Backbone as CSV, one residue per row, in Angstrom:
resi,resn,N_x,N_y,N_z,CA_x,CA_y,CA_z,C_x,C_y,C_z
1,MET,-9.977,14.540,6.492,-9.031,13.426,6.656,-8.135,13.269,5.421
2,ILE,-8.782,13.054,4.247,-8.046,12.925,2.986,-8.705,13.815,1.949
3,THR,-7.910,14.644,1.286,-8.420,15.501,0.214,-7.513,15.411,-1.005
4,PHE,-8.117,15.125,-2.145,-7.454,15.219,-3.447,-8.037,16.449,-4.130
5,ASP,-7.188,17.409,-4.485,-7.645,18.630,-5.139,-6.975,18.746,-6.503
6,GLN,-7.742,18.453,-7.563,-7.269,18.545,-8.947,-5.982,17.732,-9.150
7,VAL,-6.012,16.491,-8.682,-4.809,15.651,-8.706,-4.722,14.856,-10.004
8,SER,-3.564,14.954,-10.649,-3.244,14.135,-11.821,-1.902,13.459,-11.594
9,LYS,-1.754,12.276,-12.206,-0.488,11.560,-12.118,-0.159,10.942,-13.465
10,THR,0.987,11.355,-14.023,1.516,10.780,-15.249,2.883,10.200,-14.943
11,TYR,3.084,8.935,-15.286,4.367,8.281,-15.020,5.394,8.662,-16.085
12,ASP,6.643,8.371,-15.803,7.729,8.757,-16.709,7.605,8.113,-18.082
13,ASN,6.936,6.947,-18.138,6.762,6.273,-19.431,5.585,6.817,-20.235
14,GLY,4.948,7.865,-19.708,3.844,8.503,-20.423,2.460,8.015,-20.043
15,VAL,2.387,6.985,-19.211,1.080,6.461,-18.795,0.402,7.467,-17.864
16,VAL,-0.815,7.853,-18.235,-1.601,8.769,-17.405,-2.477,7.924,-16.486
17,ALA,-2.162,7.939,-15.194,-2.847,7.066,-14.241,-4.057,7.725,-13.607
18,LEU,-3.962,9.028,-13.298,-5.083,9.776,-12.724,-5.202,11.126,-13.412
19,LYS,-6.448,11.597,-13.562,-6.701,12.848,-14.273,-7.672,13.717,-13.467
20,ASP,-7.190,14.825,-12.964,-8.046,15.836,-12.336,-9.008,15.249,-11.301
21,VAL,-8.459,14.510,-10.352,-9.290,13.866,-9.328,-9.548,14.839,-8.178
22,ASN,-10.816,15.051,-7.872,-11.255,15.817,-6.706,-12.037,14.877,-5.799
23,LEU,-11.579,14.742,-4.566,-12.216,13.805,-3.662,-11.925,14.214,-2.226
24,HIS,-12.934,14.104,-1.374,-12.716,14.369,0.050,-13.293,13.227,0.862
25,ILE,-12.509,12.700,1.795,-12.916,11.599,2.666,-12.841,12.096,4.100
26,GLU,-13.953,12.053,4.792,-14.008,12.528,6.166,-13.405,11.509,7.126
27,GLN,-12.906,12.016,8.249,-12.477,11.130,9.324,-13.641,10.235,9.733
28,GLY,-13.390,8.920,9.818,-14.424,7.980,10.241,-15.268,7.405,9.123
29,GLU,-15.016,7.792,7.881,-15.760,7.214,6.754,-15.224,5.834,6.391
30,PHE,-16.076,5.052,5.725,-15.679,3.799,5.074,-15.909,4.005,3.591
31,LEU,-14.854,3.830,2.800,-14.932,4.099,1.370,-14.458,2.889,0.577
32,PHE,-15.316,2.381,-0.306,-14.898,1.386,-1.288,-14.378,2.110,-2.529
33,ILE,-13.276,1.644,-3.093,-12.773,2.151,-4.365,-12.829,1.010,-5.364
34,VAL,-13.600,1.185,-6.423,-13.786,0.118,-7.401,-13.351,0.601,-8.779
35,GLY,-13.090,-0.366,-9.643,-12.680,-0.041,-11.008,-11.940,-1.216,-11.615
36,ALA,-11.881,-1.244,-12.925,-11.200,-2.326,-13.628,-9.694,-2.252,-13.414
37,SER,-9.008,-3.327,-13.746,-7.550,-3.334,-13.683,-7.000,-2.229,-14.580
38,GLY,-6.067,-1.448,-14.047,-5.483,-0.356,-14.814,-6.260,0.936,-14.750
39,ALA,-7.331,0.977,-13.959,-8.171,2.179,-13.892,-7.501,3.322,-13.142
40,GLY,-6.570,2.975,-12.218,-5.911,4.013,-11.424,-6.024,3.797,-9.928
41,LYS,-6.630,2.670,-9.522,-6.854,2.409,-8.090,-5.536,2.306,-7.330
42,SER,-4.588,1.568,-7.872,-3.308,1.377,-7.183,-2.539,2.692,-7.073
43,THR,-2.586,3.489,-8.112,-1.927,4.797,-8.057,-2.563,5.671,-6.998
44,PHE,-3.876,5.612,-6.898,-4.598,6.374,-5.871,-4.059,6.038,-4.480
45,LEU,-3.890,4.746,-4.195,-3.373,4.335,-2.889,-1.916,4.737,-2.714
46,LYS,-1.123,4.571,-3.759,0.302,4.917,-3.656,0.500,6.403,-3.374
47,LEU,-0.365,7.235,-3.916,-0.286,8.670,-3.647,-0.606,8.958,-2.182
48,ILE,-1.606,8.270,-1.641,-1.971,8.479,-0.241,-0.833,8.053,0.688
49,MET,-0.153,6.952,0.331,0.940,6.448,1.162,2.273,7.130,0.862
50,HIS,2.236,8.062,-0.087,3.432,8.804,-0.519,4.505,7.883,-1.095
51,GLU,4.052,6.817,-1.756,4.963,5.995,-2.546,5.163,6.622,-3.921
52,GLU,4.211,7.438,-4.315,4.300,8.249,-5.524,3.886,9.673,-5.171
53,VAL,4.274,10.624,-6.019,3.854,12.017,-5.822,3.058,12.449,-7.051
54,PRO,2.101,13.349,-6.872,1.279,13.764,-8.015,2.070,14.602,-9.009
55,THR,1.690,14.511,-10.266,2.267,15.375,-11.295,1.739,16.792,-11.144
56,SER,0.477,16.895,-10.752,-0.123,18.204,-10.480,-1.237,18.028,-9.459
57,GLY,-1.602,19.122,-8.818,-2.639,19.088,-7.806,-2.065,18.934,-6.415
58,HIS,-2.969,18.847,-5.435,-2.564,18.790,-4.033,-3.291,17.661,-3.314
59,ILE,-2.560,17.006,-2.399,-3.120,15.921,-1.588,-2.858,16.240,-0.123
60,TYR,-3.896,16.079,0.689,-3.775,16.282,2.132,-4.284,15.026,2.838
61,VAL,-3.492,14.524,3.778,-3.892,13.390,4.609,-3.713,13.811,6.058
62,GLY,-4.816,13.980,6.767,-4.721,14.499,8.127,-4.069,15.868,8.123
63,ASP,-3.020,16.010,8.922,-2.310,17.285,9.009,-1.158,17.394,8.013
64,PHE,-1.013,16.401,7.140,0.110,16.372,6.214,-0.296,16.871,4.828
65,SER,0.556,17.715,4.253,0.417,18.119,2.855,1.395,17.285,2.050
66,LEU,0.883,16.330,1.252,1.753,15.349,0.612,2.462,15.888,-0.614
67,SER,1.909,16.911,-1.230,2.477,17.399,-2.491,3.846,18.034,-2.294
68,ASP,4.102,18.574,-1.105,5.403,19.188,-0.853,6.038,18.633,0.424
69,MET,5.781,17.365,0.684,6.262,16.732,1.910,7.769,16.516,1.881
70,GLN,8.424,16.766,3.005,9.849,16.519,3.149,10.080,15.034,3.468
71,PRO,11.174,14.446,2.988,11.436,13.016,3.244,11.374,12.637,4.714
72,LYS,11.827,13.517,5.593,11.843,13.189,7.026,10.441,13.077,7.612
73,GLU,9.431,13.632,6.904,8.056,13.579,7.391,7.347,12.270,7.024
74,VAL,7.857,11.571,6.005,7.152,10.406,5.470,6.922,9.320,6.524
75,PRO,7.911,8.954,7.350,7.650,7.921,8.360,6.531,8.299,9.324
76,TYR,6.405,9.581,9.642,5.356,10.027,10.556,3.984,9.922,9.886
77,LEU,3.922,10.230,8.591,2.682,10.028,7.842,2.268,8.567,7.893
78,ARG,3.202,7.676,7.605,2.872,6.252,7.492,2.516,5.627,8.830
79,ARG,2.960,6.238,9.917,2.569,5.726,11.229,1.108,5.987,11.538
80,THR,0.470,6.869,10.775,-0.961,7.120,10.971,-1.813,6.120,10.204
81,MET,-1.158,5.205,9.464,-1.863,4.276,8.581,-1.549,2.830,8.948
82,GLY,-2.509,1.955,8.691,-2.280,0.519,8.708,-2.693,-0.014,7.355
83,VAL,-1.885,-0.927,6.791,-2.148,-1.415,5.436,-2.383,-2.919,5.451
84,VAL,-3.446,-3.339,4.768,-3.787,-4.754,4.616,-3.645,-5.101,3.141
85,PHE,-2.832,-6.123,2.835,-2.547,-6.475,1.452,-3.290,-7.745,1.032
86,GLN,-3.458,-7.899,-0.268,-4.112,-9.084,-0.820,-3.329,-10.353,-0.492
87,ASP,-1.996,-10.267,-0.530,-1.167,-11.458,-0.355,-0.654,-11.627,1.075
88,PHE,-1.304,-10.978,2.026,-1.086,-11.134,3.467,0.253,-10.566,3.950
89,ARG,1.361,-10.944,3.296,2.712,-10.469,3.629,3.096,-10.756,5.079
90,LEU,2.786,-11.950,5.531,3.176,-12.374,6.870,4.599,-12.933,6.852
91,ILE,5.264,-12.873,7.992,6.618,-13.399,8.119,6.500,-14.868,8.508
92,ARG,6.922,-15.753,7.619,6.629,-17.185,7.747,7.258,-17.833,8.967
93,ASN,8.416,-17.353,9.396,9.082,-17.991,10.539,8.730,-17.332,11.866
94,MET,7.689,-16.488,11.857,7.162,-15.900,13.091,5.742,-16.382,13.319
95,ASN,5.402,-16.634,14.584,4.028,-17.027,14.869,3.097,-15.816,14.801
96,VAL,1.823,-16.064,14.999,0.819,-15.008,14.866,1.111,-13.854,15.815
97,PHE,1.385,-14.174,17.082,1.670,-13.131,18.063,2.821,-12.252,17.592
98,ASP,3.929,-12.872,17.156,5.114,-12.096,16.785,4.931,-11.346,15.470
99,ASN,4.102,-11.890,14.545,3.805,-11.146,13.320,3.105,-9.832,13.643
100,VAL,2.172,-9.882,14.586,1.451,-8.669,14.962,2.346,-7.759,15.801
101,ALA,3.085,-8.358,16.722,3.973,-7.576,17.588,5.065,-6.870,16.804
102,PHE,5.461,-7.451,15.675,6.541,-6.876,14.863,6.235,-5.434,14.491
103,ALA,4.968,-5.151,14.166,4.589,-3.788,13.773,4.773,-2.809,14.927
104,MET,4.631,-3.281,16.161,4.855,-2.425,17.324,6.343,-2.257,17.608
105,ARG,7.074,-3.339,17.456,8.497,-3.302,17.786,9.284,-2.382,16.859
106,VAL,8.867,-2.308,15.598,9.633,-1.477,14.654,9.486,0.017,14.956
107,ILE,8.463,0.389,15.722,8.337,1.809,16.096,8.773,2.042,17.545
108,GLY,9.384,1.007,18.140,9.991,1.200,19.449,9.095,0.975,20.646
109,ALA,7.986,0.240,20.479,7.096,-0.044,21.615,7.811,-0.929,22.630
110,SER,7.502,-0.739,23.883,8.118,-1.539,24.937,7.507,-2.936,24.969
111,GLN,8.214,-3.872,25.584,7.707,-5.237,25.702,6.411,-5.265,26.509
112,ARG,6.323,-4.396,27.490,5.100,-4.310,28.287,3.919,-3.881,27.414
113,GLU,4.137,-2.894,26.557,3.073,-2.435,25.649,2.667,-3.545,24.693
114,VAL,3.660,-4.290,24.185,3.387,-5.388,23.258,2.536,-6.461,23.933
115,ARG,2.908,-6.854,25.145,2.182,-7.917,25.856,0.740,-7.519,26.155
116,LYS,0.511,-6.230,26.321,-0.840,-5.753,26.605,-1.677,-5.582,25.343
117,ARG,-1.078,-5.020,24.314,-1.829,-4.624,23.122,-2.121,-5.795,22.169
118,VAL,-1.144,-6.655,21.938,-1.311,-7.703,20.927,-2.456,-8.658,21.269
119,PRO,-2.566,-9.180,22.497,-3.711,-10.053,22.790,-5.058,-9.364,22.592
120,TYR,-5.125,-8.077,22.920,-6.367,-7.334,22.720,-6.748,-7.302,21.237
121,ILE,-5.783,-7.005,20.383,-6.059,-6.918,18.950,-6.394,-8.286,18.367
122,LEU,-5.688,-9.330,18.822,-6.008,-10.682,18.343,-7.433,-11.060,18.750
123,GLY,-7.860,-10.618,19.927,-9.237,-10.847,20.332,-10.221,-10.120,19.448
124,LEU,-9.859,-8.928,19.028,-10.736,-8.123,18.181,-11.015,-8.812,16.846
125,VAL,-10.015,-9.529,16.308,-10.190,-10.206,15.018,-10.473,-11.701,15.184
126,GLY,-10.716,-12.136,16.427,-11.117,-13.520,16.669,-10.020,-14.547,16.560
127,LEU,-8.802,-14.180,16.912,-7.674,-15.104,16.761,-6.935,-15.362,18.081
128,GLN,-7.625,-15.205,19.201,-6.953,-15.407,20.496,-6.310,-16.788,20.576
129,SER,-6.999,-17.800,20.076,-6.520,-19.178,20.210,-5.424,-19.534,19.212
130,LYS,-5.117,-18.619,18.282,-4.137,-18.912,17.237,-2.807,-18.188,17.455
131,ALA,-2.630,-17.574,18.607,-1.468,-16.712,18.831,-0.136,-17.417,18.607
132,ARG,-0.051,-18.710,18.925,1.216,-19.431,18.803,1.320,-20.247,17.516
133,CYS,0.331,-20.111,16.643,0.373,-20.793,15.345,1.231,-20.004,14.359
134,TYR,1.760,-20.716,13.378,2.539,-20.077,12.305,1.649,-19.905,11.067
135,PRO,1.994,-18.970,10.189,1.132,-18.693,9.035,0.740,-19.918,8.227
136,ASP,1.682,-20.871,8.029,1.369,-22.050,7.223,0.367,-22.976,7.888
137,GLU,0.081,-22.735,9.169,-0.902,-23.547,9.890,-2.293,-22.921,9.856
138,LEU,-2.433,-21.789,9.183,-3.690,-21.044,9.159,-4.358,-21.128,7.796
139,SER,-5.667,-20.960,7.782,-6.406,-20.827,6.520,-6.134,-19.453,5.914
140,GLY,-6.540,-19.286,4.655,-6.373,-17.988,4.010,-7.109,-16.885,4.745
141,GLY,-8.321,-17.172,5.207,-9.091,-16.171,5.938,-8.431,-15.798,7.252
142,GLU,-7.855,-16.797,7.937,-7.156,-16.522,9.191,-5.897,-15.697,8.952
143,GLN,-5.179,-16.015,7.885,-3.985,-15.229,7.562,-4.346,-13.778,7.278
144,GLN,-5.475,-13.568,6.600,-5.870,-12.188,6.316,-6.261,-11.463,7.594
145,ARG,-6.830,-12.182,8.549,-7.163,-11.552,9.825,-5.902,-11.208,10.620
146,VAL,-4.855,-12.010,10.485,-3.573,-11.653,11.105,-3.039,-10.371,10.475
147,SER,-3.134,-10.294,9.153,-2.695,-9.095,8.439,-3.478,-7.870,8.911
148,LEU,-4.768,-8.058,9.130,-5.604,-6.960,9.619,-5.210,-6.579,11.046
149,ALA,-4.951,-7.582,11.885,-4.523,-7.305,13.263,-3.225,-6.514,13.272
150,ARG,-2.298,-6.885,12.414,-1.016,-6.164,12.327,-1.241,-4.722,11.900
151,ALA,-2.176,-4.501,10.979,-2.470,-3.139,10.530,-3.107,-2.310,11.635
152,LEU,-3.825,-2.971,12.535,-4.565,-2.274,13.587,-3.758,-2.004,14.842
153,VAL,-2.685,-2.761,15.047,-2.086,-2.831,16.379,-1.520,-1.498,16.866
154,ASN,-1.104,-0.627,15.953,-0.570,0.675,16.363,-1.634,1.765,16.390
155,ASN,-2.901,1.337,16.396,-4.037,2.256,16.526,-4.010,3.365,15.473
156,PRO,-3.956,2.998,14.177,-3.876,4.017,13.131,-5.184,4.773,12.955
157,GLU,-5.080,5.978,12.409,-6.275,6.749,12.079,-6.940,6.225,10.814
158,LEU,-6.138,5.562,9.963,-6.593,5.140,8.634,-6.153,3.710,8.368
159,ILE,-7.089,2.865,7.910,-6.767,1.529,7.410,-6.922,1.544,5.894
160,ILE,-5.875,1.134,5.191,-5.911,0.975,3.736,-5.903,-0.518,3.440
161,ALA,-6.967,-1.015,2.811,-7.099,-2.429,2.491,-7.073,-2.585,0.974
162,ASP,-5.985,-3.134,0.459,-5.765,-3.239,-0.982,-6.148,-4.637,-1.453
163,GLU,-7.355,-4.774,-2.007,-7.902,-6.062,-2.452,-7.759,-7.126,-1.356
164,PRO,-8.234,-6.854,-0.132,-7.986,-7.791,0.971,-8.719,-9.113,0.850
165,THR,-9.715,-9.192,-0.053,-10.471,-10.434,-0.209,-10.090,-11.180,-1.478
166,GLY,-9.034,-10.735,-2.148,-8.681,-11.314,-3.443,-8.227,-12.756,-3.393
167,ASN,-7.692,-13.201,-2.254,-7.158,-14.559,-2.159,-7.937,-15.452,-1.204
168,ILE,-9.174,-15.081,-0.894,-9.994,-15.907,-0.009,-11.369,-16.106,-0.626
169,ASP,-12.095,-17.139,-0.148,-13.368,-17.469,-0.797,-14.457,-16.466,-0.430
170,PRO,-15.578,-16.473,-1.175,-16.599,-15.433,-1.015,-17.167,-15.309,0.391
171,GLU,-17.428,-16.413,1.074,-17.994,-16.322,2.416,-17.012,-15.677,3.392
172,LEU,-15.748,-16.037,3.279,-14.731,-15.421,4.135,-14.545,-13.949,3.767
173,SER,-14.754,-13.615,2.497,-14.656,-12.223,2.062,-15.640,-11.354,2.828
174,LYS,-16.859,-11.857,3.003,-17.868,-11.112,3.762,-17.413,-10.904,5.200
175,ASP,-16.778,-11.929,5.764,-16.298,-11.819,7.148,-15.250,-10.723,7.276
176,ILE,-14.349,-10.641,6.298,-13.292,-9.630,6.350,-13.891,-8.226,6.229
177,VAL,-14.840,-8.033,5.312,-15.454,-6.718,5.153,-16.270,-6.366,6.398
178,GLN,-16.924,-7.358,6.996,-17.665,-7.091,8.231,-16.722,-6.672,9.351
179,LEU,-15.553,-7.316,9.431,-14.552,-6.922,10.424,-14.098,-5.482,10.197
180,LEU,-13.838,-5.150,8.934,-13.442,-3.781,8.612,-14.552,-2.792,8.968
181,SER,-15.799,-3.203,8.729,-16.935,-2.338,9.066,-17.035,-2.139,10.572
182,ASP,-16.793,-3.214,11.322,-16.837,-3.112,12.785,-15.743,-2.182,13.294
183,ILE,-14.561,-2.291,12.695,-13.441,-1.424,13.071,-13.761,0.033,12.729
184,ASN,-14.393,0.228,11.588,-14.814,1.564,11.182,-15.799,2.168,12.190
185,GLN,-16.661,1.328,12.747,-17.638,1.810,13.732,-16.964,2.321,15.005
186,LEU,-15.730,1.906,15.227,-14.974,2.374,16.387,-14.283,3.707,16.116
187,GLY,-14.419,4.217,14.865,-13.889,5.536,14.547,-12.737,5.573,13.574
188,THR,-12.255,4.404,13.148,-11.132,4.351,12.208,-11.631,4.541,10.783
189,THR,-10.966,5.399,10.034,-11.280,5.574,8.617,-10.799,4.350,7.852
190,VAL,-11.622,3.837,6.940,-11.268,2.639,6.169,-11.400,2.938,4.682
191,LEU,-10.322,2.636,3.949,-10.291,2.737,2.491,-10.060,1.342,1.943
192,MET,-11.010,0.792,1.209,-10.866,-0.558,0.687,-10.987,-0.568,-0.827
193,VAL,-9.935,-1.040,-1.486,-9.948,-1.238,-2.932,-10.437,-2.650,-3.221
194,THR,-11.384,-2.783,-4.137,-11.882,-4.106,-4.502,-12.435,-4.084,-5.920
195,HIS,-12.466,-5.275,-6.521,-13.139,-5.410,-7.821,-14.434,-6.198,-7.671
196,GLU,-14.773,-6.600,-6.436,-15.931,-7.450,-6.187,-17.176,-6.600,-5.944
197,ARG,-17.868,-6.283,-7.020,-19.024,-5.392,-6.920,-20.176,-6.015,-6.130
198,ASP,-20.357,-7.322,-6.245,-21.432,-7.965,-5.482,-21.180,-7.825,-3.985
199,LEU,-19.921,-7.900,-3.589,-19.560,-7.726,-2.186,-19.841,-6.293,-1.736
200,VAL,-19.497,-5.345,-2.578,-19.712,-3.932,-2.262,-21.187,-3.641,-2.010
201,LYS,-22.045,-4.254,-2.801,-23.475,-3.974,-2.698,-24.096,-4.499,-1.407
202,GLU,-23.396,-5.395,-0.712,-23.927,-5.946,0.532,-23.678,-5.060,1.738
203,PHE,-22.814,-4.051,1.569,-22.452,-3.212,2.703,-22.769,-1.750,2.376
204,PRO,-23.472,-1.047,3.263,-23.944,0.312,2.970,-22.873,1.371,3.190
205,HIS,-21.853,1.326,2.352,-20.764,2.296,2.466,-20.641,3.099,1.168
206,ARG,-19.951,4.189,1.270,-19.687,5.041,0.105,-18.811,4.293,-0.909
207,VAL,-19.141,4.450,-2.190,-18.420,3.762,-3.267,-17.938,4.790,-4.287
208,VAL,-16.627,4.784,-4.545,-16.046,5.641,-5.582,-15.551,4.744,-6.707
209,GLU,-16.005,5.013,-7.921,-15.561,4.233,-9.071,-14.593,5.061,-9.911
210,ILE,-13.455,4.441,-10.226,-12.441,5.069,-11.069,-12.399,4.346,-12.407
211,GLN,-12.391,5.111,-13.477,-12.300,4.554,-14.828,-11.376,5.427,-15.655
212,ASP,-10.363,4.816,-16.245,-9.387,5.554,-17.062,-8.828,6.763,-16.322
213,GLY,-8.567,6.584,-15.022,-7.921,7.638,-14.244,-8.837,8.723,-13.722
214,ARG,-10.135,8.621,-14.007,-11.080,9.635,-13.542,-12.114,9.024,-12.605
215,VAL,-12.579,9.819,-11.647,-13.698,9.406,-10.799,-14.978,9.593,-11.606
216,ILE,-15.650,8.466,-11.898,-16.857,8.557,-12.726,-18.137,8.453,-11.905
217,SER,-18.042,7.974,-10.658,-19.204,7.992,-9.782,-18.735,7.971,-8.341
218,ASP,-19.559,8.522,-7.475,-19.216,8.652,-6.063,-20.519,8.715,-5.285
219,GLY,-20.807,7.674,-4.518,-22.072,7.677,-3.787,-22.210,6.498,-2.866
220,LEU,-23.421,6.301,-2.354,-23.725,5.237,-1.410,-24.640,4.212,-2.056
221,TRP,-24.392,2.933,-1.748,-25.337,1.893,-2.131,-26.342,1.753,-1.013
222,GLU,-27.603,1.978,-1.331,-28.671,1.859,-0.348,-29.828,1.102,-0.976
223,GLY,-30.155,-0.043,-0.384,-31.262,-0.836,-0.917,-31.032,-1.264,-2.349
224,GLY,-29.767,-1.522,-2.695,-29.440,-1.965,-4.041,-29.346,-0.845,-5.056
225,LYS,-29.531,0.398,-4.622,-29.460,1.538,-5.534,-28.291,2.442,-5.151
226,HIS,-27.780,3.141,-6.138,-26.613,3.999,-5.943,-27.051,5.452,-5.850
227,ARG,-26.734,6.104,-4.719,-27.079,7.520,-4.540,-25.814,8.349,-4.599
228,GLU,-25.807,9.354,-5.459,-24.598,10.151,-5.675,-24.196,10.929,-4.435
229,HIS,-22.888,11.060,-4.271,-22.294,11.817,-3.179,-21.780,13.140,-3.742
230,LYS,-21.882,14.208,-2.979,-21.425,15.516,-3.450,-19.926,15.509,-3.706
231,GLN,-19.517,15.927,-4.884,-18.093,16.093,-5.171,-17.549,17.281,-4.390
232,TYR,-16.277,17.217,-4.064,-15.660,18.220,-3.185,-14.384,18.759,-3.811
233,THR,-14.206,20.055,-3.766,-12.910,20.652,-4.073,-12.617,21.693,-2.997
234,LEU,-11.396,22.190,-2.987,-11.032,23.171,-1.984,-11.830,24.456,-2.119
235,SER,-12.401,24.677,-3.278,-13.212,25.887,-3.455,-14.504,25.822,-2.637
236,ASP,-14.870,24.613,-2.152,-16.069,24.471,-1.319,-15.831,24.948,0.100
237,THR,-14.574,25.145,0.493,-14.269,25.499,1.882,-14.376,26.984,2.092
């Protein structure tokens, strides 16, 4: 699904964000990415979304080779992804239904498809009764679920959740991660960046820790203990 092979990223100002990262994520995995501020987590996501390109190394997402991707291919790459942000990024003058439908309309979905798909997705995240509410009428947790519904509505292969629990309280944070876990059980790959280690330990998913641009650990939390995951490079194939 996603492969980083000897990937490094240095910005024009000289900041080295990632150093020789080797990582492979299988289709259908749930992966937590943890690390301190400035560790390289945001750069990792930007490379996957092709908002940045690596200084060296190769990145593959599905059938796409990102290191030499043509500009015309980028929209097709991004259609395979749904993104959930910390700050929700909802359109304030649109109700819940239209916020979710907007993601379908921008790729040319028909009104019939919208009427069928959006209620189903709102049901999946428990917001059927909120379809006609506006963002300012919702709690923070509800707004994040709208953001998640919007990310899901085009049936992406990959969900990228960038600190999705950063602006909601701890109990609601568990609900959001449980929703992501449930979605993952349906076959969607989930990548979640977080700094909340206590939250990570409650869910039995693979955890990759980045420090100073390097992957320093990669494994599963099981019974409160961390079990290392095999590192992967293209030489393993």
